[in-house]
N, C-alpha and C positions, 0 to 999 in steps of 0.2 A: 263231337265234341270236344271240350275246351281241356279235356282232362289230361292229355298229353303232350304237348309242346306248346309253344310257345308264340304263337300267332294265331290272328284270328282263321289263317287258312288253316291249325288244329283242327278246325270243325268239319272240315272235308275229310272223311273217314270210309276207310278202303275196308272190305270185307274180307274175313278169311276162313279156311275150310275146318268146318265142324270137326270136334273130337269129344270122344264118348264119356261121358259122364264127366265134366273135367270138373277140378277142384276151383275153388273163388279165387284162387291165387293166380291160377290160370286163365279162369276168365277175367280175370283185371288185368291181369302184362296183356293178352291177346287186346284185348278192349281198348285199354287206356294209351296202349303203346302204338294202337294204331288211329288214335283221333289226332290225324294230322296225315297230309302226303306221305306214303309210305315208299318213297323215291329218293334217290339221292338229293335231285333240284326238281323243284317245282314252282312254279308262277300262277299266280290266281287273279284274276280282278272280280273282286267284292261289291257289291252293292249294301248296305247297311241302311235301315227305316227304324224311326224309333218311336213308339206309340204310347199315349196314353190313355187310358177309356174307350180305347178302340178310333181313338183319333189320331191322325200321321203328326208329329210335332218337329219330326227335321230328319232330311236323308244325307247319306254319305256313300262317297264312293273311294274304294281304295283298291291298289296295287298290292299284292304279297309277296314275297318270295323267300322259298325254305330251302335249306341245303344242310345235310345230313351227311357226316363224315366222323369217320375213328370216335363215336361214339359221342362228338357233338353235336347239337344241332343250333340251327342260328338262322334267324326270323329278321326280315326289313319290311316295312308297312311305309307306303307313302299315299299321302289322300290327294286326287285329284280334284275332287267337288263335294260340296260348290267353294265359294270364293272364300269363304270366312273361314276352313280350315285346309283349304288347298297349299301344299306345300308342307302339310307338318308330315315327319317322319317319325318313326319308332325303330328302334332297334334292340331285339333282344339277342343275347348267347348263353347257352347252356352246355355248359361243360364241367365234366370233375364232381356231378349232384351241388353245382352253384350254378342260379341265373342272374346275369347282370342286363338291366335294362337301362335304355337311354331313349330321350326323345327330342327331338327340335321344333320348335316352335316360331316360323318365320316372322311375327312381328317380335320376338326378341333377340333372332338371330344368334341362338345361344343353345347348345346340347347340354341339357339334361339329365343327372342318373335317377332312376327312381329306388327310393331307398324306403325299409322303413313301414310306417303308417302310411306312407303316399299309394302304396302297393292296393290299398281297397278303395282308392279312388276312382271314380268314373273316368273310363278312357274315351278320351274325346267326345264327351255328352252322351255315350252311349250307355244299355244297361252292363257291360263287360268291366270291368276293373282291370287296374295293371296286372291284381293275382291270378284273374283269369285266364291270362295270357300267356301263366308262368308253366315251362313242363312241370311234371309230378312224377317223382320216381315213386314206380309201385312199391318198393322196398321200406317206405316210410311210412306205408298205411298197413294196419292189420286187416286183413278181410272175413266175413264170414256171409255165409248164403242165407238168402231169406226166400221164402217162399216164390216158385214160378208166376208170372203172371202175364197177362197179353197188355200188348200196345199197338194201338190202330188195329187190332185183327191178328198180331203178328205173334207168334210165341218167343220170350225171353226167359233167361236167368235173371235173377235181381240178387244182385252183391251189395255189400255195407262196409264202408271201410273207413277205420277208426285212426286220424293223422297220430304218430308216434312222435313227430316233428316240434320243436319249439317256435314258438313266436307264429302261428301258421292262420294264416286270414280264415280258411275254413278248418274244423277239426273232425267234421265228418261229410261221407260221401254215400248217398244211394244211387246206385244207377242199373236202368236196365237194359240187357245185351242181349241182342238179336241173336236166337239159338244158331240159327244156321250162319249168318255174316259176320259174327261178334263187330257189328255195329251198335254203341250207346244209341237206343234210340231214346231215352231218357236219363236226365241227371241231374239228382237234387243234389244240392251246396248249403250245407249248415255251418252258421256261422259259431264259433264256440259258445256254449252254453244255451244254445238255443232249440226248442223243440219242432220248429216248424223252420222249412228251408229260408235261406236268405236268397238263392237262385234258385233258377230251374231253367234246364237248357233241355229243349224236345226238337226233337228231328220231323219237320211237316213232310219231304221229299226225298227220296232214294233215287239213284241213277246209273248208268252205267260211263266208266269213263276209261278209254282202252282196257277193255274185258274186266272191269274190277267195278265193286259200288261204291258208291263217291255220297258224300250228305250235300245235295245241291241246296236245299232250305231247311233254316232250321233257326229258333226262336230263344231269345234268353230271357225270360221272365224276371221280374222285382216284383214279388208277390206284396208285400209290404207297400212299396210305392206307388203300385199300380201301372207300371211302367213294363214296356217290353221291347226288346230291338230283335228283327227280325235280319238274316243273313243270307244274301243269295249269291249262289254261285254265279258269274253274268259269262266268266270263260277260266278255261282250265289249261294248264300246257306242263307235261310231267318228262318231256322228252328232251329238251335243249336244254344245256348247261348255264348253271349262271357263275359268273367270276368270283372268287373269294374276296375280290374288292369290294364287292358290292355290302357286305356286311362288317363294315368299320363306321367307328364314329369320323372318321373322315368323309364318309360318302353321306353322313347326316347332313353335313354344311356345304354341300357341293349346290 
């Protein structure tokens, strides 16, 4: 799910042990803070496929690196295919409740910071926006429980979050969380003032990696546009250390 960390790698969700009758805040903390690699260092190769009305529009391949340490989360993304986006790089640094995002476009040979209204724009022609790649502090949302539900035959808690942060791209979230593994199986994201979801993230397939449950296949849907972006995990490494120098503006320009 998109809901905690700042990279597409955030969609690789790791399950937790279940607890008895958890509060909505406890469910949110376990689910949203697990919506990324739950290790200090992680690297993944991902395929993106953008669809409209069931037809493929474009495909993308990228590699994402994530590092977590001392309360900070950093992520770095580099596209390798097709040629039109190869060499595009993205850096996100989340620290002390603030997220800074930068993108490097080879055609301009320049690093640009993503700020303000730009965060609602499409990320490299996909259904993900820059805001979807930001981390979300669970303390900046008020949570309440909704009736339990089933998603793809799996029992889920359902929680709803309302943002208390100013100038947010989404002011409401609704999340269906696997009762046993605490993996968000579906997330609906609502833009301010909207009764219907602006985006919907759905898990298509789970698998085990190093004895942990991970989201291997998911789809971000944009209902009003009639488009969707499927995210497939091609390879995943959670054991190799990633150097700090990978997560810098200088690295974007190399």
